[in-house]
C-alpha positions as CSV (number, residue, x, y, z in Angstrom):
1,X,-0.2,0.0,-0.5
2,X,1.7,3.4,-0.9
3,X,0.3,5.4,0.9
4,X,1.2,6.5,4.9
5,X,0.3,9.0,7.2
6,X,3.2,10.8,9.5
7,X,2.4,13.3,12.4
8,X,4.2,16.5,11.9
9,X,4.7,20.5,12.9
10,X,4.2,22.3,9.7
11,X,7.5,24.4,10.0
12,X,6.2,26.7,6.8
13,X,3.8,27.9,8.2
14,X,4.4,29.8,11.2
15,X,1.8,32.2,13.0
16,X,2.0,35.4,13.9
17,X,1.9,34.2,17.9
18,X,5.4,32.1,17.2
19,X,3.5,28.4,16.9
20,X,3.4,26.2,14.2
21,X,0.4,24.2,12.9
22,X,0.3,20.6,13.5
23,X,-0.9,18.1,10.9
24,X,-1.3,14.6,9.2
25,X,1.4,14.7,6.9
26,X,-0.7,12.3,3.9
27,X,1.3,10.6,1.6
28,X,0.0,9.6,-2.0
29,X,1.3,8.1,-5.0
30,X,4.1,10.0,-4.4
31,X,2.9,13.0,-3.3
32,X,1.8,15.1,-0.1
33,X,-0.8,17.4,1.9
34,X,-1.7,18.4,4.7
35,X,-4.6,17.6,7.2
36,X,-4.8,20.3,9.6
37,X,-5.4,18.7,13.5
38,X,-6.7,22.1,15.1
39,X,-3.7,22.7,17.4
40,X,-0.5,24.9,16.9
41,X,2.5,24.5,18.5
42,X,6.1,26.0,19.6
43,X,8.6,24.4,17.9
44,X,10.1,23.9,21.1
45,X,7.3,22.1,22.3
46,X,7.3,19.6,19.7
47,X,10.1,16.3,19.6
48,X,10.3,15.4,15.9
49,X,11.7,12.1,16.3
50,X,9.6,10.7,19.2
51,X,6.2,12.7,17.0
52,X,4.7,13.6,20.2
53,X,4.2,16.8,22.7
54,X,6.9,17.3,25.0
55,X,6.0,18.5,28.6
56,X,7.7,21.2,28.6
57,X,3.9,22.6,26.5
58,X,1.9,24.5,28.6
59,X,-1.6,25.4,27.7
60,X,-5.4,24.5,28.6
61,X,-5.5,21.1,28.2
62,X,-2.8,18.5,29.6
63,X,0.3,16.6,27.0
64,X,-0.7,13.3,27.9
65,X,-4.6,14.1,26.7
66,X,-3.0,15.8,23.1
67,X,-0.8,13.2,22.5
68,X,-4.0,10.7,22.6
69,X,-5.7,13.4,20.5
70,X,-3.0,13.6,18.1
71,X,-2.6,9.4,18.2
72,X,-6.2,9.0,18.1
73,X,-6.9,11.0,14.9
74,X,-4.1,9.3,13.0
75,X,-5.3,5.8,13.6
76,X,-9.0,7.3,12.6
77,X,-7.0,8.4,9.2
78,X,-5.3,4.9,8.8
79,X,-8.6,3.3,9.1
80,X,-10.1,5.2,6.5
81,X,-6.8,4.4,4.1
82,X,-7.4,0.4,5.3
83,X,-10.8,0.2,4.4
84,X,-10.5,2.3,1.5
85,X,-7.5,-0.7,0.2
86,X,-10.0,-3.3,1.1
87,X,-12.5,-2.5,-1.4
88,X,-9.9,-1.9,-3.9
89,X,-10.7,2.1,-4.0
90,X,-7.7,3.9,-2.8
91,X,-5.6,3.2,-6.2
92,X,-8.0,5.0,-7.8
93,X,-8.4,8.6,-5.8
94,X,-6.3,11.1,-5.7
95,X,-4.8,12.4,-2.9
96,X,-7.3,15.3,-2.5
97,X,-9.9,12.9,-2.9
98,X,-8.2,10.9,-0.2
99,X,-7.8,13.6,1.9
100,X,-11.6,14.4,2.0
101,X,-12.1,10.9,2.8
102,X,-10.1,11.2,5.8
103,X,-10.5,15.0,6.7
104,X,-14.4,16.1,6.2
105,X,-14.7,19.5,6.9
106,X,-17.7,20.9,8.9
107,X,-19.8,21.6,6.3
108,X,-19.7,18.1,4.6
109,X,-20.2,17.0,8.6
110,X,-23.4,18.7,8.7
111,X,-27.0,17.6,8.2
112,X,-28.5,20.8,7.0
113,X,-25.8,22.4,5.0
114,X,-25.8,18.9,2.9
115,X,-29.4,19.1,3.2
116,X,-29.4,22.6,1.8
117,X,-27.8,21.6,-0.8
118,X,-30.0,18.8,-2.1
119,X,-32.6,21.6,-1.9
120,X,-30.7,23.7,-3.9
121,X,-30.1,20.5,-6.5
122,X,-34.1,19.9,-6.5
123,X,-34.9,23.5,-7.4
124,X,-32.5,23.7,-10.2
125,X,-34.4,20.7,-11.3
126,X,-37.4,22.7,-11.3
127,X,-38.7,20.0,-8.9
128,X,-40.5,22.6,-6.4
129,X,-42.6,20.2,-4.6
130,X,-39.9,18.0,-3.7
131,X,-37.7,21.1,-2.8
132,X,-40.5,22.5,-0.5
133,X,-40.9,18.9,1.6
134,X,-37.3,18.5,2.1
135,X,-37.2,22.2,3.3
136,X,-40.4,21.6,5.5
137,X,-38.5,18.5,7.5
138,X,-35.5,20.9,7.7
139,X,-37.3,23.4,9.1
140,X,-39.0,21.4,11.9
141,X,-35.4,19.4,12.7
142,X,-34.2,22.9,13.0
143,X,-36.6,23.7,15.5
144,X,-36.1,20.3,17.6
145,X,-32.4,21.2,17.8
146,X,-33.4,24.5,18.9
147,X,-31.3,26.7,16.8
148,X,-28.3,24.0,17.0
149,X,-26.4,22.5,13.9
150,X,-27.0,19.0,13.3
151,X,-24.4,16.8,12.3
152,X,-24.8,13.6,11.1
153,X,-22.7,11.8,13.7
154,X,-25.6,13.2,16.0
155,X,-28.7,11.1,14.0
156,X,-28.3,8.2,16.3
157,X,-31.2,5.8,17.2
158,X,-31.4,7.9,20.4
159,X,-31.8,10.8,18.5
160,X,-34.6,9.5,16.4
161,X,-36.5,8.0,19.4
162,X,-36.5,11.8,21.5
163,X,-37.6,12.8,17.9
164,X,-40.5,10.4,17.7
165,X,-41.6,11.3,21.3
166,X,-41.5,15.1,20.7
167,X,-43.6,14.6,17.4
168,X,-46.3,12.3,19.2
169,X,-46.5,14.6,22.6
170,X,-47.5,17.3,19.8
171,X,-50.3,15.0,18.9
172,X,-49.2,14.2,15.8
173,X,-50.0,11.0,13.5
174,X,-47.7,8.3,12.9
175,X,-48.2,9.0,9.2
176,X,-46.7,11.9,9.3
177,X,-44.0,11.1,11.4
178,X,-43.3,8.5,9.0
179,X,-42.9,11.1,6.2
180,X,-40.7,13.6,8.2
181,X,-38.4,10.1,8.6
182,X,-38.3,9.3,5.3
183,X,-37.0,12.4,4.3
184,X,-34.0,12.4,6.6
185,X,-33.4,8.8,5.5
186,X,-33.1,9.6,2.2
187,X,-30.7,12.3,2.4
188,X,-28.9,10.4,5.0
189,X,-28.9,7.6,1.8
190,X,-27.7,10.3,-0.4
191,X,-24.9,11.7,2.4
192,X,-23.6,7.9,2.5
193,X,-23.5,7.8,-1.6
194,X,-21.7,10.9,-1.6
195,X,-18.8,9.6,0.6
196,X,-19.9,12.2,3.6
197,X,-20.9,9.4,5.8
198,X,-19.9,6.3,6.5
199,X,-22.3,3.5,6.2
200,X,-21.3,2.2,9.7
201,X,-23.0,5.2,11.3
202,X,-26.1,4.7,9.5
203,X,-29.2,4.9,12.0
204,X,-31.8,3.2,10.4
205,X,-30.7,0.2,10.5
206,X,-31.3,-0.4,14.2
207,X,-34.3,2.3,14.0
208,X,-37.4,1.3,11.8
209,X,-40.1,3.9,10.6
210,X,-43.5,2.8,11.2
211,X,-46.7,4.0,9.8
212,X,-50.7,3.2,11.1
213,X,-53.0,1.9,7.8
214,X,-54.0,5.2,5.7
215,X,-58.0,5.6,6.4
216,X,-60.0,5.3,3.8
217,X,-60.9,8.4,2.0
218,X,-63.6,7.3,-0.4
219,X,-66.9,8.4,-0.8
220,X,-70.1,5.9,-1.5
221,X,-71.7,5.8,-4.3
222,X,-74.7,8.0,-3.3
223,X,-72.3,10.7,-1.6
224,X,-70.7,10.9,-5.2
225,X,-74.1,10.9,-6.7
226,X,-75.1,14.3,-4.8
227,X,-71.8,15.9,-5.9
228,X,-72.7,15.5,-9.8
229,X,-76.4,16.6,-9.5
230,X,-75.8,19.3,-7.7
231,X,-77.0,22.1,-10.0
232,X,-74.6,25.3,-8.4
233,X,-74.4,28.4,-11.0
234,X,-71.0,29.9,-11.9
235,X,-71.4,32.7,-9.0
236,X,-71.5,30.0,-6.3
237,X,-68.7,29.8,-3.9
238,X,-68.7,26.1,-4.7
239,X,-68.3,26.0,-8.3
240,X,-65.0,25.3,-9.4
241,X,-64.4,23.7,-6.5
242,X,-67.2,21.4,-7.3
243,X,-66.0,20.9,-11.4
244,X,-62.3,20.3,-10.4
245,X,-63.7,17.5,-7.8
246,X,-65.7,16.3,-10.9
247,X,-63.1,16.8,-13.6
248,X,-60.5,15.2,-11.2
249,X,-62.9,11.9,-11.3
250,X,-63.4,11.6,-14.9
251,X,-59.4,11.7,-15.8
252,X,-58.8,9.0,-13.6
253,X,-58.5,10.5,-10.1
254,X,-55.7,12.9,-11.4
255,X,-53.9,14.8,-8.6
256,X,-54.3,18.4,-8.4
257,X,-50.9,19.8,-9.5
258,X,-51.5,17.5,-12.6
259,X,-54.9,18.7,-13.3
260,X,-53.3,22.5,-12.8
261,X,-50.7,21.9,-15.2
262,X,-52.7,20.1,-18.0
263,X,-52.3,22.8,-21.5
264,X,-54.9,23.5,-24.6
265,X,-52.5,21.4,-26.3
266,X,-52.6,18.6,-24.3
267,X,-56.3,17.7,-26.1
268,X,-56.0,15.8,-28.9
269,X,-58.7,14.6,-31.1
270,X,-60.9,14.3,-28.4
271,X,-58.6,12.5,-25.8
272,X,-56.7,14.1,-23.2
273,X,-52.6,13.3,-23.7
274,X,-50.6,14.5,-20.8
275,X,-47.2,13.2,-18.7
276,X,-47.9,12.7,-15.0
277,X,-45.2,15.2,-13.1
278,X,-44.4,12.7,-10.5
279,X,-43.6,9.7,-12.2
280,X,-43.4,10.8,-15.6
281,X,-46.2,8.7,-16.8
282,X,-48.2,9.2,-19.8
283,X,-51.6,9.4,-19.9
284,X,-54.2,8.8,-22.7
285,X,-57.3,9.5,-21.5
286,X,-60.7,9.6,-23.9
287,X,-62.3,13.0,-23.1
288,X,-66.4,11.9,-22.1
289,X,-69.4,14.0,-22.7
290,X,-69.4,15.1,-19.2
291,X,-66.1,16.1,-18.7
292,X,-65.9,17.7,-22.1
293,X,-68.9,19.9,-20.5
294,X,-66.1,21.4,-18.2
295,X,-63.2,21.3,-20.2
296,X,-65.2,23.5,-22.7
297,X,-66.3,26.3,-20.1
298,X,-62.9,26.8,-19.1
299,X,-61.3,27.1,-22.4
300,X,-63.7,29.4,-23.2
301,X,-63.6,31.3,-20.0
302,X,-60.1,31.4,-20.1
303,X,-58.5,32.1,-23.7
304,X,-55.7,33.7,-23.4
305,X,-53.6,31.1,-20.9
306,X,-52.1,28.4,-22.3
307,X,-53.9,26.2,-18.7
308,X,-57.0,24.7,-19.4
309,X,-58.1,25.8,-15.8
310,X,-57.6,29.2,-13.9
311,X,-55.1,27.9,-11.2
312,X,-51.4,29.1,-12.5
313,X,-51.8,32.7,-13.2
314,X,-47.4,33.5,-13.1
315,X,-44.8,32.3,-16.1
316,X,-41.4,31.4,-13.6
317,X,-41.8,28.1,-12.6
318,X,-41.1,28.3,-9.1
319,X,-43.8,30.9,-9.1
320,X,-46.3,28.6,-10.9
321,X,-45.5,25.8,-8.1
322,X,-46.6,28.7,-5.5
323,X,-49.7,29.3,-7.6
324,X,-50.7,25.6,-7.2
325,X,-50.1,25.3,-3.3
326,X,-52.2,28.3,-2.7
327,X,-55.0,27.5,-5.3
328,X,-54.7,23.9,-3.6
329,X,-55.4,25.3,-0.7
330,X,-58.4,27.3,-1.5
331,X,-59.7,24.4,-3.2
332,X,-59.7,22.0,-0.1
333,X,-61.8,25.2,1.8
334,X,-64.0,25.5,-0.6
335,X,-64.7,21.2,-0.9
336,X,-65.7,21.6,3.0
337,X,-68.4,24.0,1.9
338,X,-69.3,21.6,-0.5
339,X,-69.7,19.0,1.8
340,X,-71.9,21.0,3.7
341,X,-73.7,21.4,0.8
342,X,-74.6,18.0,-0.1
343,X,-74.8,16.6,3.4
344,X,-72.0,14.9,3.7
345,X,-70.5,14.4,6.9
346,X,-66.6,12.5,6.2
347,X,-63.6,15.5,5.2
348,X,-63.5,16.3,1.6
349,X,-60.4,16.8,0.1
350,X,-58.5,16.8,-3.1
351,X,-57.5,13.4,-2.5
352,X,-61.1,11.8,-1.8
353,X,-61.7,12.3,-5.9
354,X,-59.1,9.9,-6.6
355,X,-59.7,7.8,-3.8
356,X,-63.4,7.3,-4.7
357,X,-62.3,6.7,-8.6
358,X,-60.4,3.8,-7.5
359,X,-62.9,2.3,-5.3
360,X,-65.7,2.7,-7.9
361,X,-63.2,1.5,-10.3
362,X,-62.8,-1.9,-7.9
363,X,-66.8,-2.2,-7.1
364,X,-67.2,-2.5,-10.6
365,X,-64.8,-5.4,-11.2
366,X,-62.6,-3.9,-12.6
367,X,-59.3,-5.4,-12.9
368,X,-56.9,-4.4,-9.7
369,X,-53.6,-4.1,-12.6
370,X,-55.9,-1.9,-14.7
371,X,-56.9,0.6,-11.7
372,X,-53.0,0.3,-11.0
373,X,-52.0,1.6,-14.2
374,X,-55.2,4.2,-14.4
375,X,-53.8,5.8,-11.0
376,X,-50.0,5.7,-12.8
377,X,-49.1,3.6,-9.5
378,X,-46.1,1.7,-9.8
379,X,-46.7,-1.1,-7.2
380,X,-50.0,-2.5,-6.9
381,X,-49.4,-2.1,-3.2
382,X,-49.9,1.5,-3.6
383,X,-53.1,0.9,-5.0
384,X,-54.5,-1.1,-2.3
385,X,-54.0,1.7,-0.2
386,X,-56.4,3.7,-2.2
387,X,-59.4,1.3,-2.2
388,X,-61.8,1.3,0.0
389,X,-62.8,-1.7,1.6
390,X,-65.5,-4.3,0.1
391,X,-68.8,-3.7,1.6
392,X,-70.4,-7.1,3.0
393,X,-73.3,-7.6,0.1
394,X,-70.6,-7.4,-2.7
395,X,-68.3,-10.3,-0.2
396,X,-71.7,-12.3,0.2
397,X,-71.9,-12.4,-3.7
398,X,-68.4,-13.3,-3.9
399,X,-69.2,-16.4,-1.4
400,X,-71.7,-17.6,-3.5
401,X,-69.7,-18.0,-6.4
402,X,-67.1,-19.6,-4.1
403,X,-69.6,-21.7,-2.8
404,X,-72.0,-22.8,-5.6
405,X,-72.3,-26.6,-5.0
């Protein structure tokens, strides 16, 4: 192994107080580079032959403790080198790369700083929704940490259980906690892949993220029928909310963001052709007469806009994301009023049309694979979360088919 580490006093860099920095002198591929230990000494206090601090040194820390610290730093560096050698990665690294593996600056060790870099990358990729979700988790962690910086090594099993306790003490849900923890785990995994933190520190090997079964949000057909048949005029406070709900239902339960992004050019030969933002899946939906009536209304009302629905008002992508967020909040508030108007006691939100579509498709015996495709899911397990429990009468009919003799 053509790599070594030597403790040395860097006499080329004299400080104003007459001391010199103590460094780890890293040798790799016939090149050398210093790694700061964070100590400075007078030349008279350093034994170059034994590579230790002399007893003559006077400072806040004892000589024995400082010498132990120096040896620990060297041992840590050698440990990193041995691991890299065992994985055949050592020879592929430049001396600067190796230095960064051994001596990670505080900016790299900081969870908050690394997470902030990810948020900026997401914004540059125009993934503003995901960036906002990450930022909310970061803000929550900052509050939990009481404004102190959070290093990756601080995120331990004990830290996560304390975070969990704090979350539940505020009356928050298990599923809400699971969302935050998955984001933390995702950031941690990215840090490991980037070589910023060691796999051995990974806290999620012992801490398992728990969640409770998702509450079924689908409406029974009797309630859906009330919404569909409700007669209201364009000046009614719930007019647009009702239209959006019905349109979403008739477009395979499309989510609010994708509906907001639908453009005039997505309508071709009586069909809607668009790409889902989250998964990039392409949808090809036939525009049935009931849906056409709603689309035609908005196409006529918003002739100057490239978008079908009057949700997005601005050109810049990050501002469009804000338009969607604010519109969705207003939409959910109006849906509560719509529920009152229709005598629906269940909580009506933008997700209910999607869940209701999936459940009604199931009740009409549409195959699960087809429902999953229509919803744009990549996993049948995800689709099953959407589906409301089958009524007992349906199960009775299935039982008759099985016990036929």
